[in-house]
N, C-alpha and C positions, 0 to 999 in steps of 0.2 A: 627269480632264482638268485640274482646278484644280491638282493637284500638279505635273503636267507643265508648266503655264504659270507656276508659281511664285506662285500665289495662295493666301493663307492664308484658309481658309473662315471663320475667326473675324473676319476684317476686313469681311465682308459684313454690311450692316445690313438690307437689304431684298431680297426675291426677288419677281419678277414671273412668274407662270405664265400662259401664253397659253391653254392648254386641257388638258382631262383625257385626254390620250393618253399611254400609258406612256413613249413615247420623249421626252416633254416633262416628265414628273413622276417618272420611274423612279428618279432619283438623289436625290430630295428627302428621303426618309426617312433615308437615310444621312447626308446633309448636316445634317439637323436634330439628329442625334445629336452631331455636332461643334459645331454652332452653334444651340442651341435658342432663343436670344433673338431671332432674326431675325424681322422683320415680313414676312408673305407676302400678296401681292395675288393673289386667285383670282377667276375668273369664277364666277357663281352655279351654273353647271352642273357645276362641279368640287366633289365632296364634300370636306368638311373632312378633312384627312389627320391621322393620329395624330402627335403630337409638335409640332404648331404651337401656340405659345403666343399669338401675336398674328396674327390674320387679318383682312383687309379683303376682303369680297366686293364686286366691282366690277360693278354692273349697268349703270350710266349713265356717261357721260364723267366723268372725274375728274382733277383736278390733284393729282398725287402729291406733287410739290414744285416749286420754281421751275423752269420750262422742261421739266418732265417730266409727261406725261399718259398716261392710258389712254383708249382709244376707248370703253371700256365694253364689255360683252359684246354681240357682234353675232350675231343669229340663234340665240341660246341655245347657242352652242358655243365662241366664242373672243373674246378681247380682244387688242388690239395695243398696243404701247408707242410713244409719240410723244415725240421729244426735239426741242425747239426750239433751233436753232443760229443763228449769224449768217448762214448761207447759206440757211436755211429749215428745214423740218421733216424729221427723219429718222424714217421709219416702220419699226418693227421688228416683223415678224410671226412667228407660229409656223408655221402651214401655210396660212393664208389660206382656211380652210374656208368662211367667210361670203362669199367672193369678193373679189378684189382691188379691184374697183370700189366695193363697199360699204365696204371698209376705208378706201380713199383718200377717199371722200366723208366718212366719219365723222372721219377725221384732219384733213381740210381745215378743220374748224371752228376749229382752233388756228392756222392760217396756211397759207402756201404750201408745198407739198411739194417738198423737194429730193432726198431719197433714199428708196429702198425696199430693205429688207434682210430676207431670210428666205425661208421656204418658200412657193412659189407653186403650191400643189397644184391641178392641173386648169386652170391659167391659160393662156388662149390669146387674150385680148383685148389684143393687143399695142399697139393704138392708145392704150391707157391709159398707156403708158410714154413717150409723146411729150414731155410736159411735165416729166418727171422727169429730173434731171441725173445721178444716180448709181443704178445698179441692181446689187444683189448677190443673185442668186437662190441659194438653198441648199437643202439637205435634200430635200424631196419635189417639187422643181420638175422637171416632165417635159420642158420645152422650153428648157433652158438654152442649147443650141447655137443654136436659133432666135433667142432673145433676144440672144445674143452677136452673131449675124450682122446683126440689125436695128439694134442699138445698140452697136457695138464701142467707141465713144469713151466710153460711159457705163458699160460693163460691168466689174464686178469679180468675179473668181472667189472664191467664199466657201468657208469650211471652218471646222471647230472651231478656236478660238483665233485666228482671223483678226482683225487689228487694222486698223481703217479710220479714218484721220484725216480729220475733216471740217473 
């Protein structure tokens, strides 16, 4: 995917892994062969993977760098990435296994949530989307068409390589 998008793997300094499912970590070992110096942020439930030289296990909320945070691992399965922008927080999830409500609550400690991007596995609490300005469900989201019909002005179709300007 990186090659197709014109991204040089050696230009990447940090990798954030949401959770230990193959569809989220399957390419990491090949990536590490190309770029072994990268720093990797893992939830504690994810075993350390061969080839990682610098790993940070993220169990609690963490400021990764200016305006970039982790929710910390929620329900011993998954962490989410939170990016602070001028419009508010962009919450980037893997599959939302801990529940979208739990993730949004954890992320809101860093500010007001503007956008939710990623897999919304099993999500059907549509009222949680009311205050969110931008919604980009991807990957394992079962109810994309329902979300789109409820929030057409907020909905963005997601896919690999999608660039969303905030």
